[in-house]
C-alpha positions in Angstrom: -84.5 -8.1 -60.4 -85.0 -8.3 -56.6 -88.4 -6.8 -57.1 -89.6 -9.7 -59.2 -88.8 -12.2 -56.3 -91.8 -13.4 -54.5 -92.5 -12.3 -51.0 -92.1 -15.8 -49.6 -88.8 -16.2 -51.2 -87.7 -12.9 -49.8 -88.8 -13.9 -46.3 -86.9 -17.2 -46.7 -83.8 -15.5 -47.8 -84.0 -13.2 -44.8 -84.3 -16.1 -42.4 -81.4 -17.8 -44.2 -79.3 -14.7 -43.8 -80.2 -14.6 -40.1 -79.3 -18.2 -39.6 -75.9 -17.7 -41.3 -75.2 -14.6 -39.1 -76.2 -16.6 -36.0 -74.0 -19.5 -37.0 -71.1 -17.0 -37.6 -71.6 -15.4 -34.3 -71.9 -18.7 -32.5 -68.6 -19.9 -34.1 -66.9 -16.6 -33.2 -68.2 -17.0 -29.6 -66.9 -20.6 -29.5 -63.5 -19.5 -30.8 -63.3 -16.7 -28.2 -64.3 -19.1 -25.4 -61.6 -21.5 -26.4 -59.1 -18.7 -26.4 -60.4 -17.6 -22.9 -60.2 -21.2 -21.7 -56.6 -21.5 -23.0 -55.6 -18.2 -21.3 -57.4 -19.1 -18.1 -55.7 -22.5 -18.0 -52.4 -20.9 -18.6 -53.1 -18.5 -15.7 -54.3 -21.1 -13.3 -51.6 -23.7 -14.1 -48.6 -21.4 -14.6 -48.9 -17.7 -13.7 -50.9 -18.0 -10.4 -48.6 -20.7 -9.0 -45.6 -18.6 -10.1 -46.9 -15.6 -8.1 -47.7 -17.8 -5.1 -44.2 -19.4 -5.2 -42.5 -16.0 -5.6 -44.4 -14.5 -2.7 -43.7 -17.5 -0.4 -40.0 -17.6 -1.5 -39.6 -13.9 -0.8 -41.1 -14.3 2.7 -38.9 -17.3 3.6 -35.8 -15.5 2.3 -36.5 -12.4 4.4 -37.1 -14.5 7.5 -33.9 -16.4 6.8 -31.9 -13.1 6.6 -33.7 -11.7 9.7 -32.9 -14.7 11.9 -29.3 -15.0 10.6 -28.8 -11.3 11.4 -30.2 -11.9 14.9 -27.8 -14.8 15.3 -24.8 -12.6 14.2 -25.7 -9.8 16.6 -26.9 -11.8 19.6 -24.9 -15.1 19.2 -28.0 -17.0 20.4 -28.4 -20.5 18.9 -32.2 -20.2 18.6 -31.8 -17.6 15.9 -29.4 -19.9 14.0 -31.9 -22.8 14.2 -34.7 -20.6 12.9 -32.5 -19.2 10.2 -31.5 -22.7 9.0 -35.1 -23.9 9.2 -36.2 -21.0 6.9 -33.2 -21.6 4.6 -34.5 -25.2 4.1 -37.9 -23.7 3.3 -36.3 -21.5 0.7 -34.5 -24.4 -0.9 -37.9 -26.3 -1.1 -39.6 -23.4 -2.7 -36.8 -23.1 -5.2 -37.2 -26.8 -6.1 -40.9 -26.3 -6.5 -40.2 -23.3 -8.8 -37.8 -25.3 -10.9 -40.4 -28.1 -11.3 -43.0 -25.5 -12.3 -40.7 -23.9 -14.8 -39.8 -27.3 -16.3 -43.5 -28.1 -17.0 -44.6 -24.5 -18.0 -43.4 -23.5 -21.4 -44.5 -19.9 -20.9 -42.5 -19.2 -17.7 -39.2 -18.5 -19.5 -38.1 -15.8 -17.0 -38.8 -18.1 -14.0 -36.5 -20.8 -15.4 -33.6 -18.3 -15.8 -34.3 -16.8 -12.3 -34.4 -20.1 -10.5 -31.0 -21.1 -11.9 -29.5 -17.9 -10.6 -31.2 -18.1 -7.3 -30.1 -21.7 -6.8 -26.5 -20.6 -7.1 -27.0 -17.6 -4.7 -28.7 -19.8 -2.1 -25.8 -22.3 -2.2 -23.4 -19.4 -1.6 -25.6 -18.1 1.2 -25.7 -21.5 2.9 -21.9 -21.7 2.7 -21.6 -18.2 4.3 -24.0 -19.3 7.0 -21.7 -22.2 8.0 -18.8 -19.8 7.9 -20.7 -17.4 10.2 -21.4 -20.3 12.6 -17.7 -21.3 12.7 -16.6 -17.7 13.1 -18.9 -17.0 16.0 -17.8 -20.3 17.6 -14.2 -19.1 17.3 -15.1 -15.7 18.8 -16.7 -17.4 21.8 -13.7 -19.6 22.3 -11.3 -16.6 21.9 -13.4 -14.6 24.3 -13.1 -17.4 26.9 -9.4 -17.5 26.4 -9.3 -13.7 26.9 -11.3 -14.0 30.1 -9.0 -16.7 31.5 -5.9 -14.8 30.6 -7.2 -11.6 32.1 -8.2 -13.4 35.3 -4.7 -14.9 35.6 -3.1 -11.6 34.9 -5.1 -9.7 37.4 -4.9 -12.4 40.1 -1.2 -12.3 39.9 -1.1 -8.6 39.9 -3.3 -8.3 42.9 -1.5 -11.1 44.7 1.8 -9.2 44.2 0.2 -5.9 45.2 -1.2 -7.4 48.4 2.2 -8.9 49.2 4.0 -5.5 48.6 1.3 -3.6 50.6 1.6 -6.0 53.6 5.4 -5.8 53.4 5.3 -2.0 53.4 2.9 -1.9 56.4 5.3 -4.2 58.3 8.3 -2.1 57.3 6.5 1.1 58.4 5.6 -0.4 61.8 9.1 -1.8 62.3 11.1 -0.1 65.1 14.5 -0.3 66.6 17.0 -2.5 64.9 14.4 -3.8 62.5 13.5 -0.3 61.3 13.7 0.1 57.5 15.4 3.1 56.0 13.3 5.7 54.3 14.9 5.1 50.9 13.9 1.4 51.0 10.3 2.5 51.9 10.3 4.7 48.9 11.5 1.8 46.8 8.6 -0.3 48.1 6.2 2.5 47.3 7.6 2.8 43.8 6.9 -0.9 43.2 3.3 -0.5 44.5 2.8 2.4 42.2 4.2 0.4 39.2 1.9 -2.5 39.9 -1.1 -0.2 40.1 -0.1 1.2 36.7 0.1 -2.3 35.3 -3.3 -3.1 36.7 -4.8 0.1 35.3 -3.3 -0.6 31.8 -4.7 -4.1 31.9 -8.2 -2.9 32.9 -8.1 -0.3 30.1 -7.2 -3.0 27.6 -10.1 -5.2 28.7 -12.6 -2.3 28.5 -11.5 -1.4 25.0 -11.6 -5.0 23.9 -15.2 -5.5 25.1 -16.3 -2.1 23.8 -14.9 -3.0 20.4 -17.0 -6.2 20.5 -20.2 -4.4 21.8 -19.9 -1.5 19.3 -18.4 -3.6 16.5 -15.7 -1.1 16.1 -12.3 -2.7 15.3 -10.5 0.6 15.7 -11.0 0.2 19.4 -9.1 -3.1 19.3 -6.2 -1.3 17.7 -6.4 1.2 20.6 -6.2 -1.6 23.1 -3.2 -3.2 21.3 -1.3 0.1 21.9 -1.3 -0.7 25.6 1.0 -3.7 25.2 4.2 -1.7 25.0 3.4 0.0 28.3 3.0 -3.4 29.8 6.6 -4.2 28.9 7.7 -0.7 29.9 6.3 -0.9 33.4 7.4 -4.5 34.1 10.9 -4.1 32.6 11.3 -0.7 34.4 10.8 -2.6 37.7 12.8 -5.7 36.6 15.8 -3.6 35.6 15.7 -1.5 38.7 18.2 -2.8 41.4 16.0 -1.2 44.1 12.9 -3.1 42.9 14.8 -6.4 42.7 16.2 -5.8 46.2 12.9 -5.0 47.8 11.3 -8.0 46.1 14.0 -10.4 47.2 13.9 -9.0 50.7 10.1 -9.6 50.8 10.5 -13.2 49.6 13.2 -13.8 52.2 11.0 -12.6 54.9 8.3 -15.0 54.0 10.7 -18.0 54.2 10.8 -19.9 57.5 14.0 -19.6 59.5 16.5 -22.4 59.0 16.5 -25.3 61.4 19.6 -26.7 63.1 20.1 -30.4 63.5 20.3 -31.5 67.1 23.6 -33.1 68.1 
């Protein structure tokens, strides 16, 4: 049957088929281009901003932790200020991420992640304030420790100087003012006890500061073990009649002689 069709008709049918094929290919290309446009719009409006926000958020979070760690180790306020500045940047990035997730129907995971991150950031901010308060308390306690140690050592050295001067005078005394040997030994025993108390105090201070420098609380426990020897040394002297006698004699020698009223 096709052989009976005229040549012109055949040529027309061929051109018609080509036109139909071209129209089909054009329609397919338009459909594909619309699909590409949809995907490219989704990428430019949703996925690319998501990646950008995630990268910026990660950087600001790492800088926040870095500066807060520097503050915890160095106790310098400049690191705290930088850490709080970066923390505010993290909160801003999270707010932007929540806005992006709210207007982007395809970013389902981002919406869930931002809710979790928001809660964790709030916890981190609370811990940051606790760290600031704790370090301020440590600084205040350290000042109290220094003041107490200074008072302790000042009194020990003042007492030691008094006893050393008294012993020198007793050694130089001659004649009726000569001091018996047993009393000199008593004075020497007191000087030895005071030196022991000073040594224990210095050892306690060293262990305390090493514990802070090395962040080893076990050394604080070692320093606390020195407190019973404090009491042992002081009560050993306080309960000794010889020590009380030499101390009283030293105080009496410092007092001015009584004056008599003229008649």
